[in-house]
GUROZA-643544 format. One record per residue: residue number from 1; residue in three letters; x, y, z of N, C-alpha, C in turn. Coordinates in steps of 0.1 Angstrom, whole numbers, plus 5000, padded with zeros to 4 digits. Layout:
num  residuo  n.x  n.y  n.z  ca.x  ca.y  ca.z  c.x  c.y  c.z
NUM  ALA  X  Y  Z  X  Y  Z  X  Y  Z
...
//
This chain:
num  residuo  n.x  n.y  n.z  ca.x  ca.y  ca.z  c.x  c.y  c.z
1  UNK  5008  4988  5000  5000  5000  5000  5009  5012  5000
2  UNK  5004  5022  4993  5011  5035  4993  5000  5045  4998
3  UNK  5003  5052  5009  4994  5061  5015  4998  5076  5012
4  UNK  4987  5084  5012  4989  5098  5011  4979  5105  5020
5  UNK  4982  5117  5024  4972  5125  5031  4972  5139  5026
6  UNK  4961  5146  5028  4960  5160  5024  4947  5166  5027
7  UNK  4944  5177  5020  4932  5185  5023  4925  5187  5010
8  UNK  4912  5185  5010  4903  5187  4998  4903  5202  4995
9  UNK  4906  5206  4983  4907  5220  4979  4895  5224  4969
10  UNK  4890  5214  4963  4878  5217  4954  4871  5204  4951
11  UNK  4859  5205  4947  4850  5194  4943  4847  5194  4929
12  UNK  4846  5183  4922  4843  5182  4908  4830  5175  4905
13  UNK  4830  5167  4895  4818  5160  4890  4813  5151  4901
14  UNK  4800  5149  4901  4793  5140  4910  4784  5131  4901
15  UNK  4784  5118  4905  4775  5109  4899  4771  5098  4909
16  UNK  4763  5089  4906  4758  5079  4915  4768  5074  4925
17  UNK  4768  5078  4937  4777  5073  4947  4791  5078  4947
18  UNK  4795  5087  4938  4808  5092  4937  4809  5107  4937
19  UNK  4820  5112  4942  4824  5127  4941  4838  5128  4937
20  UNK  4841  5135  4927  4855  5138  4924  4860  5150  4933
21  UNK  4873  5149  4937  4879  5159  4945  4893  5163  4939
22  UNK  4897  5174  4943  4911  5178  4941  4917  5180  4955
23  UNK  4928  5173  4958  4934  5173  4971  4948  5178  4971
24  UNK  4951  5188  4980  4965  5193  4982  4972  5183  4991
25  UNK  4982  5177  4986  4989  5167  4994  4998  5173  5004
26  UNK  5000  5166  5016  5008  5172  5026  5023  5172  5022
27  UNK  5027  5163  5013  5041  5164  5008  5043  5173  4997
28  UNK  5033  5181  4993  5034  5190  4982  5027  5185  4969
29  UNK  5021  5194  4961  5014  5191  4949  5000  5188  4952
30  UNK  4992  5187  4941  4978  5184  4941  4975  5172  4933
31  UNK  4964  5165  4935  4961  5153  4928  4946  5152  4927
32  UNK  4941  5144  4917  4927  5140  4916  4924  5129  4925
33  UNK  4913  5129  4931  4909  5118  4940  4894  5115  4938
34  UNK  4890  5103  4942  4876  5099  4941  4871  5094  4954
35  UNK  4859  5099  4959  4853  5095  4971  4840  5087  4968
36  UNK  4839  5075  4974  4827  5068  4974  4819  5072  4986
37  UNK  4808  5080  4983  4801  5086  4994  4794  5077  5004
38  UNK  4790  5065  4999  4783  5056  5008  4793  5048  5017
39  UNK  4806  5050  5014  4816  5044  5023  4822  5054  5032
40  UNK  4827  5065  5026  4835  5075  5034  4827  5088  5037
41  UNK  4815  5089  5032  4808  5102  5034  4810  5111  5022
42  UNK  4804  5123  5023  4806  5133  5013  4816  5143  5017
43  UNK  4827  5145  5009  4837  5154  5012  4833  5169  5010
44  UNK  4838  5178  5018  4837  5192  5017  4851  5198  5015
45  UNK  4851  5210  5009  4863  5217  5008  4869  5220  5022
46  UNK  4881  5217  5024  4888  5219  5037  4889  5206  5045
47  UNK  4882  5196  5041  4882  5183  5048  4896  5176  5047
48  UNK  4901  5171  5057  4913  5162  5057  4909  5149  5050
49  UNK  4918  5144  5042  4916  5131  5035  4928  5122  5036
50  UNK  4925  5109  5038  4935  5099  5037  4932  5091  5024
51  UNK  4943  5089  5017  4942  5084  5003  4950  5072  5001
52  UNK  4945  5063  4993  4954  5052  4988  4959  5056  4974
53  UNK  4972  5053  4972  4979  5058  4960  4985  5048  4951
54  UNK  4985  5035  4955  4993  5025  4949  4990  5024  4934
55  UNK  4978  5021  4931  4974  5019  4917  4977  5031  4908
56  UNK  4973  5043  4913  4975  5055  4905  4989  5058  4903
57  UNK  4998  5055  4913  5012  5057  4911  5018  5048  4900
58  UNK  5012  5037  4898  5017  5028  4887  5009  5030  4874
59  UNK  5000  5039  4874  4992  5042  4862  4983  5031  4859
60  UNK  4977  5024  4869  4968  5013  4867  4954  5015  4871
61  UNK  4944  5011  4864  4931  5008  4867  4922  5017  4875
62  UNK  4926  5029  4879  4917  5037  4887  4914  5050  4880
63  UNK  4916  5051  4867  4912  5063  4860  4921  5075  4864
64  UNK  4933  5073  4869  4941  5084  4873  4938  5089  4887
65  UNK  4928  5084  4894  4924  5088  4907  4932  5082  4918
66  UNK  4935  5089  4928  4938  5084  4941  4924  5081  4948
67  UNK  4923  5071  4956  4910  5068  4962  4910  5073  4977
68  UNK  4899  5080  4980  4897  5084  4994  4894  5073  5002
69  UNK  4902  5070  5012  4900  5059  5022  4891  5064  5034
70  UNK  4894  5076  5038  4886  5081  5049  4887  5096  5050
71  UNK  4877  5103  5055  4878  5117  5059  4878  5117  5074
72  UNK  4890  5116  5080  4891  5112  5094  4884  5122  5104
73  UNK  4883  5135  5100  4877  5145  5109  4862  5146  5107
74  UNK  4857  5139  5097  4843  5140  5093  4837  5127  5090
75  UNK  4839  5117  5099  4834  5104  5096  4819  5104  5095
76  UNK  4813  5097  5086  4799  5097  5085  4792  5090  5097
77  UNK  4780  5094  5100  4773  5088  5111  4769  5073  5107
78  UNK  4767  5065  5117  4762  5052  5114  4749  5052  5107
79  UNK  4747  5044  5097  4734  5044  5090  4723  5039  5099
80  UNK  4711  5042  5096  4699  5037  5103  4699  5021  5102
81  UNK  4695  5015  5113  4694  5000  5112  4685  4996  5100
82  UNK  4689  4986  5093  4682  4981  5082  4685  4966  5079
83  UNK  4678  4960  5070  4681  4946  5066  4694  4944  5059
84  UNK  4698  4932  5059  4710  4928  5051  4721  4924  5059
85  UNK  4727  4912  5055  4739  4907  5062  4749  4902  5053
86  UNK  4748  4905  5040  4758  4901  5030  4770  4911  5031
87  UNK  4782  4906  5033  4794  4914  5034  4802  4912  5021
88  UNK  4805  4923  5014  4813  4922  5002  4827  4929  5004
89  UNK  4836  4927  4995  4850  4931  4997  4854  4926  5011
90  UNK  4851  4913  5013  4852  4907  5027  4866  4907  5032
91  UNK  4866  4910  5045  4879  4909  5053  4889  4919  5048
92  UNK  4885  4929  5041  4894  4941  5038  4890  4952  5047
93  UNK  4898  4962  5049  4894  4973  5058  4882  4981  5054
94  UNK  4878  4979  5041  4866  4986  5036  4855  4977  5032
95  UNK  4854  4965  5040  4843  4956  5037  4830  4963  5038
96  UNK  4821  4959  5029  4808  4967  5028  4796  4957  5030
97  UNK  4787  4961  5039  4776  4953  5042  4764  4958  5034
98  UNK  4757  4948  5029  4745  4952  5020  4735  4941  5021
99  UNK  4724  4943  5014  4713  4932  5014  4713  4926  5001
100  UNK  4715  4912  5001  4714  4905  4988  4699  4903  4984
101  UNK  4697  4902  4971  4683  4901  4967  4676  4888  4972
102  UNK  4684  4878  4974  4677  4865  4978  4679  4861  4993
103  UNK  4686  4870  5001  4688  4866  5015  4675  4867  5023
104  UNK  4676  4862  5035  4664  4860  5043  4656  4873  5046
105  UNK  4663  4884  5047  4656  4896  5050  4651  4904  5038
106  UNK  4654  4898  5026  4650  4905  5014  4635  4903  5011
107  UNK  4629  4914  5006  4614  4912  5002  4613  4902  4990
108  UNK  4624  4898  4984  4623  4889  4972  4628  4875  4976
109  UNK  4630  4872  4989  4635  4859  4993  4626  4848  4989
110  UNK  4613  4850  4992  4604  4839  4988  4603  4837  4973
111  UNK  4604  4848  4966  4604  4846  4951  4615  4838  4946
112  UNK  4627  4840  4952  4639  4834  4948  4643  4822  4955
113  UNK  4636  4818  4966  4640  4807  4974  4642  4794  4966
114  UNK  4633  4791  4957  4634  4778  4950  4636  4781  4935
115  UNK  4639  4794  4931  4641  4797  4917  4652  4789  4911
116  UNK  4650  4785  4899  4660  4776  4892  4661  4778  4877
117  UNK  4654  4788  4872  4654  4790  4858  4652  4805  4854
118  UNK  4659  4809  4844  4656  4823  4838  4648  4822  4825
119  UNK  4643  4810  4823  4632  4809  4813  4636  4813  4799
120  UNK  4647  4809  4795  4651  4811  4781  4656  4825  4779
121  UNK  4658  4833  4789  4663  4847  4787  4676  4848  4780
122  UNK  4678  4855  4769  4691  4857  4763  4700  4864  4772
123  UNK  4713  4859  4773  4723  4865  4782  4735  4867  4773
124  UNK  4738  4880  4771  4750  4884  4764  4762  4885  4773
125  UNK  4772  4878  4771  4784  4878  4780  4795  4884  4773
126  UNK  4801  4895  4779  4812  4902  4773  4824  4901  4782
127  UNK  4836  4903  4776  4848  4904  4784  4849  4917  4790
128  UNK  4848  4928  4782  4850  4942  4787  4838  4949  4790
129  UNK  4838  4957  4801  4827  4966  4805  4824  4976  4794
130  UNK  4833  4980  4786  4831  4990  4775  4821  4985  4765
131  UNK  4819  4972  4764  4809  4967  4754  4795  4970  4758
132  UNK  4792  4973  4771  4778  4974  4776  4770  4984  4768
133  UNK  4774  4997  4766  4765  5007  4760  4763  5003  4745
134  UNK  4773  4997  4738  4770  4993  4724  4760  4982  4723
135  UNK  4761  4972  4732  4751  4961  4732  4737  4967  4735
136  UNK  4736  4976  4745  4723  4981  4749  4717  4989  4737
137  UNK  4726  4997  4730  4721  5005  4719  4716  4997  4708
138  UNK  4723  4986  4705  4719  4977  4694  4706  4970  4697
139  UNK  4704  4965  4710  4692  4958  4714  4680  4968  4712
140  UNK  4682  4980  4717  4671  4990  4716  4668  4994  4702
141  UNK  4678  4994  4693  4675  4997  4679  4665  4987  4673
142  UNK  4666  4974  4677  4657  4964  4672  4645  4962  4681
143  UNK  4646  4964  4694  4635  4961  4703  4635  4973  4713
144  UNK  4629  4984  4709  4630  4997  4718  4624  4995  4732
145  UNK  4615  4985  4734  4609  4984  4747  4615  4972  4755
146  UNK  4626  4967  4750  4632  4956  4757  4637  4960  4771
147  UNK  4635  4952  4781  4639  4954  4795  4653  4947  4797
148  UNK  4663  4956  4798  4677  4951  4798  4683  4953  4812
149  UNK  4688  4942  4817  4694  4942  4830  4709  4940  4828
150  UNK  4717  4947  4836  4732  4946  4835  4737  4939  4848
151  UNK  4744  4928  4846  4750  4920  4857  4765  4923  4857
152  UNK  4770  4928  4868  4784  4932  4869  4791  4922  4878
153  UNK  4800  4914  4873  4808  4905  4881  4820  4912  4887
154  UNK  4828  4905  4895  4838  4911  4902  4852  4910  4896
155  UNK  4853  4909  4883  4866  4908  4876  4873  4921  4875
156  UNK  4866  4932  4876  4872  4945  4875  4869  4954  4887
157  UNK  4864  4966  4885  4861  4974  4897  4851  4966  4906
158  UNK  4853  4967  4919  4843  4961  4928  4831  4971  4930
159  UNK  4833  4984  4932  4821  4992  4934  4815  4995  4920
160  UNK  4802  4993  4918  4796  4997  4906  4795  5012  4905
161  UNK  4796  5019  4916  4796  5034  4916  4806  5039  4907
162  UNK  4818  5032  4905  4829  5038  4897  4824  5040  4882
163  UNK  4814  5032  4878  4810  5033  4864  4800  5044  4861
164  UNK  4805  5054  4854  4796  5064  4849  4787  5059  4838
165  UNK  4792  5049  4831  4783  5042  4821  4771  5036  4827
166  UNK  4772  5029  4838  4760  5023  4844  4751  5034  4849
167  UNK  4756  5044  4855  4748  5055  4861  4740  5062  4849
168  UNK  4747  5065  4838  4740  5072  4827  4730  5064  4820
169  UNK  4734  5051  4818  4724  5042  4811  4712  5040  4819
170  UNK  4713  5039  4832  4701  5038  4840  4693  5051  4840
171  UNK  4699  5062  4841  4692  5075  4841  4685  5077  4828
172  UNK  4691  5073  4817  4684  5074  4804  4674  5063  4801
173  UNK  4673  5054  4810  4663  5043  4807  4668  5032  4798
174  UNK  4681  5032  4795  4686  5022  4785  4687  5008  4792
175  UNK  4690  5008  4805  4690  4996  4813  4681  4998  4825
176  UNK  4677  4986  4831  4669  4987  4843  4678  4991  4855
177  UNK  4690  4987  4855  4699  4989  4865  4710  4979  4865
178  UNK  4718  4979  4876  4729  4970  4877  4727  4960  4889
179  UNK  4730  4947  4886  4730  4937  4897  4745  4934  4899
180  UNK  4750  4937  4911  4764  4934  4914  4765  4920  4920
181  UNK  4774  4912  4914  4775  4898  4918  4789  4895  4924
182  UNK  4790  4885  4933  4802  4881  4939  4807  4892  4948
183  UNK  4820  4896  4948  4825  4906  4956  4822  4920  4952
184  UNK  4817  4922  4940  4812  4935  4935  4800  4940  4943
185  UNK  4799  4953  4944  4788  4958  4952  4784  4972  4947
186  UNK  4773  4977  4951  4768  4990  4948  4758  4991  4937
187  UNK  4753  4979  4932  4743  4979  4922  4729  4982  4928
188  UNK  4719  4984  4920  4706  4985  4925  4701  4973  4932
189  UNK  4706  4961  4927  4704  4948  4934  4717  4942  4936
190  UNK  4718  4935  4947  4730  4928  4951  4728  4913  4950
191  UNK  4738  4905  4946  4737  4891  4945  4750  4884  4950
192  UNK  4748  4871  4954  4759  4864  4959  4769  4859  4948
193  UNK  4763  4856  4936  4771  4852  4925  4764  4855  4912
194  UNK  4769  4851  4901  4763  4855  4888  4750  4847  4886
195  UNK  4750  4834  4891  4737  4827  4890  4726  4834  4897
196  UNK  4728  4838  4910  4717  4845  4917  4714  4859  4911
197  UNK  4724  4865  4905  4722  4878  4899  4713  4876  4886
198  UNK  4715  4866  4878  4707  4864  4867  4692  4860  4871
199  UNK  4691  4852  4881  4677  4849  4886  4670  4862  4891
200  UNK  4678  4871  4898  4672  4883  4903  4668  4892  4891
201  UNK  4677  4893  4881  4674  4901  4870  4661  4897  4863
202  UNK  4659  4884  4862  4648  4878  4855  4635  4879  4863
203  UNK  4636  4875  4876  4624  4873  4884  4620  4886  4891
204  UNK  4630  4893  4896  4627  4906  4904  4624  4917  4894
205  UNK  4632  4919  4884  4631  4930  4875  4623  4926  4862
206  UNK  4620  4913  4860  4613  4909  4849  4620  4913  4836
207  UNK  4634  4912  4836  4642  4915  4825  4639  4906  4813
208  UNK  4640  4912  4801  4639  4904  4789  4652  4898  4784
209  UNK  4663  4906  4788  4676  4902  4784  4686  4907  4794
210  UNK  4697  4900  4796  4707  4904  4805  4721  4905  4798
211  UNK  4729  4915  4802  4742  4917  4797  4751  4915  4809
212  UNK  4761  4906  4808  4770  4903  4819  4785  4906  4814
213  UNK  4792  4914  4823  4806  4916  4821  4812  4919  4834
214  UNK  4826  4920  4834  4833  4925  4846  4830  4940  4846
215  UNK  4833  4946  4858  4832  4961  4859  4843  4968  4852
216  UNK  4844  4981  4853  4855  4988  4847  4868  4983  4851
217  UNK  4878  4983  4842  4891  4977  4846  4892  4963  4841
218  UNK  4904  4959  4837  4906  4946  4831  4920  4942  4835
219  UNK  4922  4931  4841  4935  4926  4845  4940  4916  4835
220  UNK  4953  4919  4830  4959  4910  4821  4974  4910  4823
221  UNK  4980  4898  4820  4995  4897  4822  5002  4893  4809
222  UNK  4995  4893  4798  5001  4889  4786  5004  4875  4784
223  UNK  4998  4866  4793  4999  4852  4792  4986  4846  4787
224  UNK  4986  4833  4784  4974  4826  4779  4963  4827  4789
225  UNK  4966  4824  4802  4956  4823  4812  4955  4834  4822
226  UNK  4964  4843  4823  4965  4853  4833  4957  4865  4830
227  UNK  4944  4864  4829  4936  4876  4827  4922  4874  4833
228  UNK  4916  4885  4837  4903  4884  4844  4891  4880  4836
229  UNK  4893  4881  4823  4882  4877  4814  4879  4863  4812
230  UNK  4887  4854  4819  4883  4840  4818  4869  4837  4823
231  UNK  4865  4846  4833  4852  4844  4839  4840  4846  4828
232  UNK  4843  4851  4816  4833  4852  4806  4828  4838  4803
233  UNK  4837  4828  4802  4833  4814  4800  4825  4809  4811
234  UNK  4829  4812  4823  4821  4808  4835  4807  4814  4835
235  UNK  4806  4826  4830  4793  4833  4830  4784  4827  4819
236  UNK  4790  4822  4808  4782  4815  4798  4776  4802  4804
237  UNK  4785  4795  4812  4781  4783  4818  4769  4786  4828
238  UNK  4770  4797  4835  4759  4800  4844  4746  4802  4837
239  UNK  4747  4810  4826  4734  4812  4818  4728  4800  4814
240  UNK  4736  4790  4809  4731  4778  4804  4725  4769  4815
241  UNK  4732  4769  4827  4728  4761  4838  4714  4765  4843
242  UNK  4711  4778  4841  4698  4784  4845  4687  4784  4834
243  UNK  4690  4776  4823  4681  4775  4812  4679  4788  4804
244  UNK  4690  4796  4804  4690  4808  4796  4696  4805  4782
245  UNK  4698  4815  4774  4703  4814  4760  4716  4821  4760
246  UNK  4728  4814  4761  4741  4821  4762  4745  4827  4748
247  UNK  4749  4839  4749  4754  4846  4737  4768  4851  4740
248  UNK  4778  4846  4733  4792  4850  4735  4796  4862  4727
249  UNK  4798  4873  4733  4802  4885  4725  4817  4883  4722
250  UNK  4820  4884  4709  4834  4881  4705  4842  4895  4706
251  UNK  4851  4895  4715  4859  4907  4716  4869  4909  4704
252  UNK  4867  4920  4697  4875  4922  4685  4881  4936  4686
253  UNK  4891  4938  4678  4896  4952  4676  4903  4954  4663
254  UNK  4901  4965  4657  4908  4968  4644  4919  4978  4647
255  UNK  4922  4982  4660  4931  4992  4663  4941  4988  4674
256  UNK  4939  4978  4681  4948  4974  4692  4962  4971  4687
257  UNK  4972  4978  4692  4985  4976  4687  4991  4962  4692
258  UNK  4985  4956  4701  4990  4943  4706  4984  4932  4697
259  UNK  4993  4924  4692  4989  4914  4682  4979  4904  4688
260  UNK  4980  4901  4701  4971  4891  4707  4957  4896  4708
261  UNK  4955  4909  4706  4941  4914  4707  4936  4920  4693
262  UNK  4945  4919  4683  4941  4924  4670  4932  4914  4663
263  UNK  4922  4919  4656  4912  4910  4651  4904  4904  4662
264  UNK  4904  4891  4664  4898  4884  4675  4908  4883  4687
265  UNK  4903  4888  4699  4912  4888  4711  4914  4873  4715
266  UNK  4927  4870  4719  4930  4857  4725  4922  4855  4738
267  UNK  4918  4865  4745  4910  4864  4757  4896  4857  4753
268  UNK  4890  4861  4742  4878  4855  4738  4880  4841  4734
269  UNK  4890  4838  4727  4893  4824  4722  4895  4815  4734
270  UNK  4902  4819  4744  4905  4811  4755  4892  4809  4764
271  UNK  4885  4819  4766  4873  4818  4775  4862  4810  4768
272  UNK  4861  4811  4755  4850  4804  4748  4853  4789  4745
273  UNK  4866  4787  4742  4869  4773  4737  4874  4765  4749
274  UNK  4879  4771  4760  4885  4763  4770  4878  4764  4783
275  UNK  4870  4775  4786  4863  4776  4799  4849  4774  4797
276  UNK  4842  4780  4787  4828  4777  4785  4826  4762  4781
277  UNK  4817  4756  4787  4814  4741  4784  4801  4739  4778
278  UNK  4794  4749  4773  4780  4748  4769  4779  4753  4754
279  UNK  4769  4749  4748  4766  4755  4734  4764  4769  4735
280  UNK  4771  4777  4727  4770  4792  4728  4769  4798  4715
281  UNK  4759  4807  4713  4757  4814  4701  4768  4826  4700
282  UNK  4775  4826  4689  4785  4836  4687  4783  4845  4675
283  UNK  4777  4857  4677  4775  4865  4665  4787  4871  4659
284  UNK  4788  4870  4646  4800  4876  4639  4795  4887  4629
285  UNK  4802  4898  4629  4798  4909  4620  4800  4906  4606
286  UNK  4790  4909  4598  4791  4909  4583  4790  4923  4579
287  UNK  4801  4927  4573  4803  4941  4570  4795  4945  4557
288  UNK  4791  4958  4557  4784  4964  4546  4792  4975  4540
289  UNK  4785  4984  4534  4791  4996  4528  4790  5008  4536
290  UNK  4788  5006  4549  4786  5018  4558  4800  5024  4561
291  UNK  4799  5036  4567  4811  5043  4571  4820  5036  4580
292  UNK  4814  5030  4591  4822  5023  4601  4828  5010  4594
293  UNK  4821  5003  4586  4827  4991  4579  4839  4996  4571
294  UNK  4837  5007  4564  4848  5012  4556  4861  5016  4563
295  UNK  4860  5017  4576  4872  5020  4584  4880  5008  4588
296  UNK  4875  4996  4585  4882  4984  4589  4890  4979  4576
297  UNK  4903  4979  4577  4911  4976  4566  4910  4961  4562
298  UNK  4915  4959  4550  4914  4945  4544  4923  4936  4552
299  UNK  4934  4941  4557  4944  4932  4565  4937  4927  4577
300  UNK  4929  4936  4584  4922  4931  4596  4911  4921  4592
301  UNK  4904  4924  4582  4893  4915  4577  4899  4901  4574
302  UNK  4910  4901  4567  4916  4888  4564  4921  4880  4577
303  UNK  4927  4888  4586  4931  4882  4598  4920  4876  4606
304  UNK  4909  4884  4607  4897  4880  4614  4891  4868  4608
305  UNK  4890  4867  4595  4885  4855  4589  4892  4842  4592
306  UNK  4905  4843  4593  4913  4831  4597  4911  4828  4611
307  UNK  4911  4838  4620  4909  4836  4634  4895  4829  4637
308  UNK  4885  4834  4630  4871  4828  4632  4870  4814  4627
309  UNK  4877  4811  4616  4877  4797  4612  4883  4788  4622
310  UNK  4893  4793  4629  4900  4785  4639  4891  4784  4652
311  UNK  4884  4795  4655  4876  4795  4667  4865  4785  4666
312  UNK  4858  4784  4654  4847  4776  4653  4850  4761  4650
313  UNK  4863  4758  4651  4866  4744  4652  4861  4738  4665
314  UNK  4858  4746  4674  4852  4741  4687  4838  4739  4684
315  UNK  4834  4726  4686  4820  4723  4682  4809  4728  4691
316  UNK  4813  4733  4703  4802  4739  4711  4798  4753  4707
317  UNK  4806  4759  4699  4803  4773  4695  4795  4773  4682
318  UNK  4784  4780  4682  4775  4781  4670  4776  4795  4664
319  UNK  4782  4795  4652  4784  4808  4645  4771  4813  4639
320  UNK  4768  4826  4641  4757  4832  4634  4763  4845  4628
321  UNK  4762  4847  4615  4767  4859  4608  4755  4869  4608
322  UNK  4759  4881  4613  4749  4891  4615  4753  4904  4608
323  UNK  4745  4909  4600  4748  4921  4592  4749  4933  4602
324  UNK  4758  4942  4599  4760  4954  4607  4751  4965  4602
325  UNK  4742  4962  4593  4734  4973  4587  4726  4980  4598
326  UNK  4727  4993  4598  4720  5001  4608  4727  5004  4621
327  UNK  4739  4997  4622  4746  4999  4635  4753  5013  4636
328  UNK  4757  5018  4624  4763  5032  4625  4753  5041  4633
329  UNK  4741  5041  4629  4731  5050  4635  4728  5046  4650
330  UNK  4727  5033  4652  4724  5028  4665  4735  5031  4675
331  UNK  4747  5029  4671  4759  5032  4680  4760  5046  4683
332  UNK  4758  5054  4672  4759  5069  4674  4749  5074  4683
333  UNK  4738  5067  4685  4727  5072  4693  4729  5069  4708
334  UNK  4739  5061  4711  4742  5057  4725  4742  5070  4734
335  UNK  4735  5070  4746  4736  5081  4755  4749  5082  4762
336  UNK  4757  5072  4761  4771  5071  4767  4781  5071  4756
337  UNK  4791  5080  4756  4801  5079  4746  4808  5066  4746
338  UNK  4810  5060  4734  4816  5047  4733  4831  5048  4733
339  UNK  4837  5040  4742  4852  5041  4744  4857  5028  4749
340  UNK  4867  5022  4743  4874  5010  4748  4889  5012  4747
341  UNK  4895  5010  4759  4910  5012  4760  4914  5026  4755
342  UNK  4905  5036  4757  4908  5049  4753  4905  5052  4739
343  UNK  4900  5043  4731  4897  5045  4717  4882  5046  4715
344  UNK  4878  5056  4707  4864  5058  4704  4859  5050  4692
345  UNK  4846  5053  4688  4840  5046  4678  4847  5047  4665
346  UNK  4852  5058  4661  4859  5060  4648  4873  5054  4649
347  UNK  4879  5053  4661  4893  5048  4662  4893  5033  4662
348  UNK  4883  5027  4667  4882  5012  4668  4868  5007  4665
349  UNK  4864  5009  4652  4850  5005  4649  4847  4990  4651
350  UNK  4857  4982  4649  4854  4967  4649  4850  4963  4663
351  UNK  4856  4969  4674  4852  4966  4687  4837  4968  4690
352  UNK  4832  4979  4685  4818  4982  4687  4808  4976  4678
353  UNK  4813  4973  4666  4804  4965  4656  4802  4951  4662
354  UNK  4813  4945  4667  4812  4932  4673  4802  4932  4685
355  UNK  4803  4942  4693  4793  4943  4704  4779  4945  4699
356  UNK  4778  4953  4689  4765  4956  4683  4758  4944  4677
357  UNK  4765  4936  4670  4759  4924  4665  4755  4914  4676
358  UNK  4762  4914  4687  4757  4906  4698  4744  4911  4704
359  UNK  4743  4924  4704  4730  4930  4708  4719  4927  4698
360  UNK  4722  4928  4685  4712  4924  4675  4707  4910  4677
361  UNK  4717  4901  4680  4713  4887  4681  4705  4885  4694
362  UNK  4708  4892  4704  4699  4891  4716  4685  4896  4714
363  UNK  4684  4907  4707  4671  4913  4703  4663  4903  4695
364  UNK  4670  4896  4685  4663  4887  4676  4659  4874  4683
365  UNK  4665  4872  4695  4661  4860  4703  4649  4862  4712
366  UNK  4645  4874  4713  4633  4877  4722  4620  4873  4715
//
């Protein structure tokens, strides 16, 4: 751990559960920091702040923020007594107590007590959180009234509050909300694991379709197995175990400089062919004469064709070719700016077209 302390000198943007701060450090200089208000309270200018700095110091995974650990002179009051005994981020100094959708004190306990099926609900499983708004936009382009639930597992950010995407999509009515599964927390519904999260999405929210991914942030080591996205295969297994319709979103890129992620990502190939054990629908983009299609070079198309031929040697994966027609307009209409690894729609169109056709396939399955 790397610790810092300082004084809040200004406040910035606020969104669901978060406040941006600027902190003058005791050792000199100023820094950006992020406070989760439901854990540390709401900072004011002049408040003393204790910060964790390790990830930001290494340029990793926190959006350049130091994280506010405590406002020691302004500790929030204890919350009013309420239901819930689920502890997440367990046995860490910031373990968070909440109410799970299916626990004994929950109003939905009886509904979920013997629940065992999501009744054929399409479940789009993605590797990266950045796919969510593109999937939602594509589903709504085909089925404007579809009820879309987002299930966030604990492969990336644990607090759902970190995601401005989730907050904005819910505000705009694009998704019903977020169900946080496993050690992840802060969703409108909480769940013990992805299985109970999918059941809650279907039975509590009456969702028509679910999108599952890790939260913001992605851990990778440049090795075959050392990445957080292996859980995409496990999430497909969960969807099938609950009698859902698993849809594997193929992570693609036309701009990633790393060869292992160019065209079809090796993360997708490993998760779908080695971890997923169930028949999975895999939508593949069929390019047209649109502007976004025109941005994808022939070299990438040729590479992708070879990679897909290899991927579908796995007999469990069912290829469906989906036209990207109309996706230019659908993706441009997203209420959330599309961005993956710092690249927008024009910089990496293949990433979002691949997410879009997965959304089309989910809409067509309704």
